[in-house]
N, C-alpha and C positions, 0 to 999 in steps of 0.2 A: 663790411669789413673785407676790404680788398687787399689783393697781393699783386706784385707786379709779375708780367709774363716773362719768359725767357726770350732771348733775341730771335730765336727762329720762330717762336710763335707770334711774337711782336709783328714780324714781317709777314707772316701768313695771314693774321687777322686783323692787321692795321690798328691794334688797340694796345695801349700801354699797360693797364692793368684790369682786373676783373675781381668781383666778389669770390672769395675762397670757399669752396664746398667740400663735403666729406667726399672721398674718392679721388681727388685731384693728386697728381704726383708732384712733389715739391723737392727743392734742393735748399738746404740751410745755408745762408750766406753770411751770418754773423754769430758770433758767441762761441762757447766751448764746443759746440756741434757742428761748426762750420765745415761744409764739404759733404755732409751726410745726406742722403736721398731717402725718401720713403713715400707712402701713401698717407694722406691725411685720414685719421681715423675719427677724429672729432673736432668741431668747431666750438670753441668756448667763447661765445660773444660777450658774457659778462665780464670776462677778464681780458677781452680783446687778444686771445691767444688760439693757436691750433695745437692739436696733439697729433704726432706723426707715429705710425704703427712701430718702427724699429727703435725709437728714441725713448728709452726708459731709464729710470734711476732705480738703485737699490737702497731700501730703507734700512734702519738699524736691525729691524726684526726680519730681515731677508725678504720682505715683500717688495716687489716691483711696482713702481708707480710711473705713469707717463710724464714725459717733460712737457711743459707748456712754452711754446715758441711764439713770439709776438709775430703776427702775420706779416708785418712790413719786413721782417728779417728773412723771408723765405722767397724763393722765385719758383713760380709755377712752371713745370716742365712738360706736364701731359694734363689736358683738361679732361674733366669727366663731363661729357657733352650730353645735355637732354635738350628737349624742345624750347624750354625757357631760356637756357643759356644760348642756344643757337639764335633766338630772337634777340637777345642782349647783344651778342656779337655783331648781328646784321644791323641793329639800331647805332651801335656806337661805331662801327668800323666800316660799315657800308658794303661788307663782303659776305656772299652768300656762303653758308657753311653747309657741307654735305652731311 
């Protein structure tokens, strides 16, 4: 379940998209939450959606529930880098990641 990278990250890593993981910072580009930013709190692979920390909706009983946003409707603005993701970026883009 991949999401596109921002233009700055595209130039830096020479990669257009990368699988989204918990901890990535994203910007919503479509829908009623367009323009909102936040950190990915959960990746819901069954529904092909991501949940973002600050995006919630209030139910009729005053409980708040996270909004599900389709992964293709967000842009990754900051990557949560670990050794596996660094290897993916090196393989796909040919750029050494520090």
